[in-house]
C-alpha positions in Angstrom: 96.1 75.9 59.0 99.0 74.0 57.5 97.9 75.2 54.0 97.8 78.8 55.3 101.3 78.5 56.8 102.6 77.1 53.5 101.0 80.0 51.6 102.5 82.5 54.0 105.9 80.9 53.7 105.7 81.0 49.9 104.7 84.7 50.0 107.6 85.5 52.3 110.0 83.6 50.0 108.7 85.6 47.0 109.3 88.8 48.9 112.8 87.7 49.8 113.6 86.9 46.2 112.2 90.2 45.0 114.3 92.1 47.5 117.4 90.2 46.5 116.7 90.9 42.8 116.2 94.6 43.6 119.4 94.8 45.6 121.4 93.0 42.9 120.1 95.4 40.2 120.3 98.6 42.3 123.8 97.9 43.6 125.1 98.0 40.1 123.3 101.1 38.9 124.9 104.6 38.6 121.5 106.1 39.5 120.5 106.6 43.1 117.8 104.1 44.2 116.0 104.5 47.6 112.8 103.3 49.2 110.6 105.4 51.5 108.1 104.1 53.9 104.9 106.0 54.8 106.7 107.8 57.6 109.1 109.2 54.9 112.0 107.1 56.3 114.6 105.4 54.0 114.2 101.6 54.2 116.6 101.0 51.3 119.4 102.8 49.6 121.9 101.7 47.0 125.7 102.5 47.1 125.3 105.4 44.6 123.8 107.5 47.3 127.2 108.0 48.8 128.5 110.0 45.8 125.3 112.0 45.7 125.0 112.9 49.4 128.3 111.9 51.1 126.4 109.4 53.2 126.8 105.7 53.2 123.6 103.6 52.7 123.7 102.4 56.3 123.7 106.0 57.5 120.4 106.9 55.8 118.4 103.8 56.7 115.6 104.5 59.1 115.9 108.2 58.7 113.8 110.8 56.9 115.2 113.5 54.6 114.7 116.1 57.4 116.6 113.9 59.9 119.5 113.7 57.3 119.7 117.5 57.1 118.2 118.0 53.7 117.3 121.7 53.1 113.8 122.5 54.3 112.6 123.5 50.8 113.6 120.1 49.5 112.1 118.3 52.4 108.7 120.1 51.7 108.8 119.1 48.1 109.6 115.5 48.8 107.0 115.2 51.5 104.4 116.5 49.1 105.3 114.2 46.2 105.5 111.1 48.5 102.0 112.0 50.0 100.6 112.1 46.4 102.2 108.8 45.5 100.9 107.1 48.6 97.4 108.6 48.2 96.9 108.1 44.5 99.0 105.0 43.8 100.5 106.5 40.7 104.1 107.4 39.7 105.3 111.0 39.9 108.3 112.8 38.4 110.4 115.4 40.1 113.3 117.7 39.1 115.3 119.3 41.9 118.6 120.7 42.9 120.6 119.1 45.8 123.7 120.6 47.4 125.9 117.4 47.4 129.6 117.0 48.1 130.5 118.2 44.6 128.3 121.3 45.0 124.7 121.9 43.8 123.6 119.2 41.3 120.5 118.9 39.2 118.5 115.7 39.7 115.6 114.0 37.9 113.6 111.5 40.0 110.9 109.0 39.3 108.8 108.0 42.3 107.0 104.7 41.9 104.4 103.3 44.4 105.0 99.8 45.6 101.6 98.2 46.1 100.8 95.4 48.5 98.5 92.5 47.7 95.5 94.4 49.2 96.1 97.4 47.0 97.7 99.5 49.7 100.9 101.4 49.1 103.2 100.8 52.0 106.3 102.2 50.3 107.6 104.1 47.3 110.7 103.4 45.2 112.7 106.4 44.0 115.2 106.3 41.1 117.2 109.5 40.8 119.6 110.5 38.0 122.1 113.3 37.9 121.2 115.5 34.9 123.6 118.4 35.7 125.5 118.1 32.4 122.2 118.0 30.4 120.9 121.1 32.3 124.2 122.9 31.8 124.2 122.1 28.1 120.6 123.4 27.7 121.5 126.6 29.6 124.6 127.1 27.4 122.4 126.7 24.3 119.9 129.1 25.6 122.6 131.7 26.3 124.0 131.2 22.8 120.6 131.7 21.3 120.1 134.9 23.3 123.4 136.3 22.2 122.5 135.5 18.6 119.1 137.2 18.9 120.8 140.3 20.5 123.4 140.4 17.8 120.8 140.0 15.1 118.7 142.8 16.6 121.8 145.1 16.3 122.6 144.0 12.7 125.6 142.0 13.8 124.3 138.8 12.0 124.1 138.8 8.2 124.0 136.4 5.4 125.5 136.8 1.9 124.8 134.6 -1.1 128.1 135.5 -2.8 127.3 134.3 -6.3 123.8 135.5 -6.4 123.7 138.9 -4.7 126.0 141.8 -3.7 127.0 142.2 -0.1 124.6 144.2 2.0 124.7 145.1 5.7 121.7 146.7 7.4 122.2 150.4 8.3 122.3 149.5 12.0 125.5 147.4 11.4 127.4 150.4 10.0 126.2 152.5 12.9 127.4 149.9 15.3 130.9 149.9 13.9 131.0 153.7 13.7 131.0 154.0 9.9 128.7 155.9 7.7 126.4 153.9 5.5 128.1 153.5 2.1 126.3 154.2 -1.2 124.6 151.4 -3.0 127.1 149.1 -4.7 130.0 150.3 -2.5 129.3 147.9 0.5 132.2 145.5 -0.2 134.7 148.2 -0.8 133.6 150.1 2.4 133.7 146.8 4.4 137.2 145.9 3.3 138.4 149.4 4.2 137.6 148.7 7.8 138.9 145.1 7.9 142.2 144.8 9.8 145.1 144.3 7.3 146.1 141.1 9.1 142.6 139.7 8.4 142.1 141.1 4.9 144.2 138.4 3.1 142.2 135.6 4.8 138.9 137.4 4.0 139.7 137.5 0.4 140.9 133.9 0.4 137.6 132.9 1.8 135.8 134.8 -0.9 137.8 133.0 -3.6 137.0 129.6 -2.1 
Protein backbone atom coordinates (compact mmCIF):
# COMPACT_ATOMS: atom_id res chain seq x y z
CA UNK A 1 0.00 0.00 0.00
CA UNK A 2 2.80 2.39 0.92
CA UNK A 3 4.49 1.72 -2.42
CA UNK A 4 1.21 2.37 -4.26
CA UNK A 5 0.74 5.64 -2.40
CA UNK A 6 4.28 6.76 -3.24
CA UNK A 7 3.68 5.84 -6.89
CA UNK A 8 0.44 7.84 -6.94
CA UNK A 9 2.15 10.81 -5.32
CA UNK A 10 4.93 10.68 -7.91
CA UNK A 11 2.39 10.54 -10.72
CA UNK A 12 0.49 13.48 -9.28
CA UNK A 13 3.68 15.47 -8.92
CA UNK A 14 4.57 14.74 -12.54
CA UNK A 15 1.14 15.99 -13.60
CA UNK A 16 1.59 19.18 -11.56
CA UNK A 17 5.00 19.80 -13.13
CA UNK A 18 3.60 19.20 -16.59
CA UNK A 19 0.75 21.65 -15.95
CA UNK A 20 3.15 24.26 -14.64
CA UNK A 21 5.36 23.89 -17.70
CA UNK A 22 2.35 24.17 -20.02
CA UNK A 23 1.13 27.31 -18.27
CA UNK A 24 4.58 28.92 -18.32
CA UNK A 25 4.86 28.25 -22.05
CA UNK A 26 1.28 29.10 -23.02
CA UNK A 27 1.16 32.32 -21.00
CA UNK A 28 3.96 33.73 -23.15
CA UNK A 29 2.65 32.65 -26.55
CA UNK A 30 0.85 35.06 -28.91
CA UNK A 31 -1.24 32.09 -30.10
CA UNK A 32 -4.42 31.11 -28.30
CA UNK A 33 -4.01 27.89 -26.27
CA UNK A 34 -7.02 26.16 -24.74
CA UNK A 35 -7.87 22.71 -23.43
CA UNK A 36 -11.23 20.99 -23.86
CA UNK A 37 -12.57 18.12 -21.77
CA UNK A 38 -14.83 15.45 -23.24
CA UNK A 39 -17.91 17.56 -22.44
CA UNK A 40 -16.47 20.30 -24.74
CA UNK A 41 -15.80 22.58 -21.76
CA UNK A 42 -12.68 24.73 -21.45
CA UNK A 43 -10.42 23.49 -18.67
CA UNK A 44 -7.51 25.79 -19.58
CA UNK A 45 -7.07 29.03 -21.53
CA UNK A 46 -4.03 31.27 -21.88
CA UNK A 47 -4.11 35.10 -21.75
CA UNK A 48 -4.11 35.41 -25.57
CA UNK A 49 -7.75 34.34 -25.62
CA UNK A 50 -8.82 37.78 -24.40
CA UNK A 51 -7.60 39.58 -27.53
CA UNK A 52 -9.24 36.94 -29.71
CA UNK A 53 -12.63 36.76 -27.98
CA UNK A 54 -12.87 39.69 -25.58
CA UNK A 55 -13.15 37.19 -22.70
CA UNK A 56 -10.63 36.70 -19.91
CA UNK A 57 -9.31 33.17 -19.30
CA UNK A 58 -11.30 32.91 -16.06
CA UNK A 59 -14.50 33.72 -17.94
CA UNK A 60 -14.21 30.75 -20.30
CA UNK A 61 -13.14 28.07 -17.81
CA UNK A 62 -15.79 25.42 -17.26
CA UNK A 63 -17.85 26.59 -20.24
CA UNK A 64 -18.39 25.18 -23.71
CA UNK A 65 -18.24 27.17 -26.93
CA UNK A 66 -22.03 27.15 -27.08
CA UNK A 67 -22.29 28.53 -23.55
CA UNK A 68 -19.84 31.28 -24.49
CA UNK A 69 -22.05 32.42 -27.37
CA UNK A 70 -19.99 31.13 -30.29
CA UNK A 71 -22.01 31.12 -33.54
CA UNK A 72 -23.91 27.86 -34.03
CA UNK A 73 -22.03 27.00 -37.23
CA UNK A 74 -18.69 27.28 -35.39
CA UNK A 75 -20.00 25.25 -32.46
CA UNK A 76 -21.04 22.44 -34.82
CA UNK A 77 -17.62 22.40 -36.50
CA UNK A 78 -15.75 22.36 -33.19
CA UNK A 79 -17.99 19.65 -31.75
CA UNK A 80 -17.32 17.48 -34.78
CA UNK A 81 -13.56 17.91 -34.73
CA UNK A 82 -13.32 17.31 -30.98
CA UNK A 83 -15.41 14.15 -31.34
CA UNK A 84 -12.99 12.87 -34.00
CA UNK A 85 -9.93 13.66 -31.90
CA UNK A 86 -11.41 11.95 -28.83
CA UNK A 87 -12.49 8.90 -30.85
CA UNK A 88 -9.37 8.45 -33.00
CA UNK A 89 -6.66 9.81 -30.74
CA UNK A 90 -5.05 11.64 -33.66
CA UNK A 91 -4.39 15.38 -34.20
CA UNK A 92 -6.68 17.39 -36.47
CA UNK A 93 -6.33 20.76 -38.21
CA UNK A 94 -9.02 23.35 -38.66
CA UNK A 95 -9.37 26.70 -40.44
CA UNK A 96 -12.28 28.89 -39.44
CA UNK A 97 -13.52 32.48 -39.19
CA UNK A 98 -14.42 33.91 -35.79
CA UNK A 99 -16.19 37.27 -35.20
CA UNK A 100 -13.91 38.65 -32.48
CA UNK A 101 -13.65 42.14 -30.98
CA UNK A 102 -11.66 43.38 -34.02
CA UNK A 103 -14.20 41.95 -36.46
CA UNK A 104 -14.11 38.62 -38.33
CA UNK A 105 -10.67 37.04 -38.21
CA UNK A 106 -9.28 33.94 -39.90
CA UNK A 107 -7.84 31.31 -37.59
CA UNK A 108 -5.81 28.14 -38.06
CA UNK A 109 -6.00 25.58 -35.26
CA UNK A 110 -4.25 22.35 -34.37
CA UNK A 111 -6.21 20.03 -32.07
CA UNK A 112 -4.02 17.51 -30.23
CA UNK A 113 -5.34 14.61 -28.12
CA UNK A 114 -3.92 14.37 -24.60
CA UNK A 115 -3.72 10.69 -23.82
CA UNK A 116 -3.86 9.26 -20.31
CA UNK A 117 -1.69 6.37 -19.13
CA UNK A 118 -4.38 3.83 -20.06
CA UNK A 119 -4.58 5.15 -23.63
CA UNK A 120 -7.79 7.09 -23.07
CA UNK A 121 -8.14 10.66 -24.32
CA UNK A 122 -9.68 12.72 -21.51
CA UNK A 123 -8.85 16.09 -23.05
CA UNK A 124 -7.65 17.86 -26.18
CA UNK A 125 -5.20 20.75 -26.41
CA UNK A 126 -5.88 23.38 -29.08
CA UNK A 127 -3.38 25.91 -30.40
CA UNK A 128 -4.93 28.59 -32.62
CA UNK A 129 -3.10 31.20 -34.71
CA UNK A 130 -4.56 34.33 -36.31
CA UNK A 131 -3.77 34.00 -40.03
CA UNK A 132 -5.91 36.92 -41.23
CA UNK A 133 -2.97 38.80 -42.78
CA UNK A 134 -1.87 35.66 -44.64
CA UNK A 135 -5.39 35.08 -45.96
CA UNK A 136 -5.80 38.71 -46.99
CA UNK A 137 -2.46 38.60 -48.83
CA UNK A 138 -3.46 35.42 -50.66
CA UNK A 139 -6.80 36.97 -51.62
CA UNK A 140 -5.05 40.12 -52.89
CA UNK A 141 -2.68 38.01 -55.00
CA UNK A 142 -5.62 36.04 -56.40
CA UNK A 143 -7.45 39.28 -57.31
CA UNK A 144 -4.31 40.63 -58.97
CA UNK A 145 -3.88 37.44 -60.99
CA UNK A 146 -7.52 37.59 -62.06
CA UNK A 147 -7.14 41.19 -63.21
CA UNK A 148 -4.00 40.20 -65.12
CA UNK A 149 -5.78 37.33 -66.86
CA UNK A 150 -8.71 39.57 -67.78
CA UNK A 151 -6.37 42.24 -69.10
CA UNK A 152 -4.44 39.65 -71.09
CA UNK A 153 -7.67 38.27 -72.53
CA UNK A 154 -8.49 41.74 -73.89
CA UNK A 155 -5.00 42.41 -75.22
CA UNK A 156 -4.07 44.84 -72.46
CA UNK A 157 -0.91 42.91 -71.55
CA UNK A 158 1.92 42.83 -74.05
CA UNK A 159 5.65 42.21 -74.16
CA UNK A 160 8.19 43.93 -76.38
CA UNK A 161 11.77 42.83 -76.85
CA UNK A 162 12.96 46.27 -78.02
CA UNK A 163 16.33 45.32 -79.56
CA UNK A 164 15.11 42.13 -81.21
CA UNK A 165 11.67 42.81 -82.63
CA UNK A 166 9.33 45.63 -83.71
CA UNK A 167 6.49 46.67 -81.44
CA UNK A 168 3.30 44.70 -81.97
CA UNK A 169 -0.07 44.84 -80.24
CA UNK A 170 -2.81 42.28 -80.81
CA UNK A 171 -5.76 43.59 -82.82
CA UNK A 172 -8.01 43.41 -79.77
CA UNK A 173 -5.77 45.98 -78.04
CA UNK A 174 -6.40 48.55 -80.76
CA UNK A 175 -10.11 47.78 -80.67
CA UNK A 176 -10.09 48.33 -76.92
CA UNK A 177 -8.61 51.82 -77.25
CA UNK A 178 -10.89 52.71 -80.13
CA UNK A 179 -8.16 52.93 -82.76
CA UNK A 180 -7.97 51.15 -86.12
CA UNK A 181 -5.33 48.47 -86.46
CA UNK A 182 -2.28 50.16 -88.05
CA UNK A 183 -0.49 48.73 -91.09
CA UNK A 184 2.50 46.47 -90.55
CA UNK A 185 5.57 48.44 -89.49
CA UNK A 186 3.51 51.43 -88.30
CA UNK A 187 2.67 50.19 -84.81
CA UNK A 188 5.13 52.41 -82.92
CA UNK A 189 4.10 55.52 -84.83
CA UNK A 190 0.41 54.78 -84.31
CA UNK A 191 0.95 54.11 -80.61
CA UNK A 192 2.86 57.34 -80.02
CA UNK A 193 0.08 59.21 -81.79
CA UNK A 194 -2.37 58.24 -79.02
CA UNK A 195 0.01 58.66 -76.08
CA UNK A 196 -0.78 61.77 -74.04
CA UNK A 197 1.77 64.53 -74.72
CA UNK A 198 2.64 64.70 -71.02
CA UNK A 199 3.63 61.01 -71.14
CA UNK A 200 5.32 60.95 -74.51
CA UNK A 201 8.63 62.40 -73.29
CA UNK A 202 8.86 59.85 -70.49
CA UNK A 203 7.91 57.05 -72.92
CA UNK A 204 10.72 57.97 -75.29
CA UNK A 205 13.15 58.29 -72.39
CA UNK A 206 12.29 54.77 -71.29
CA UNK A 207 12.93 53.49 -74.81
CA UNK A 208 16.37 55.13 -74.90
CA UNK A 209 17.28 53.57 -71.58
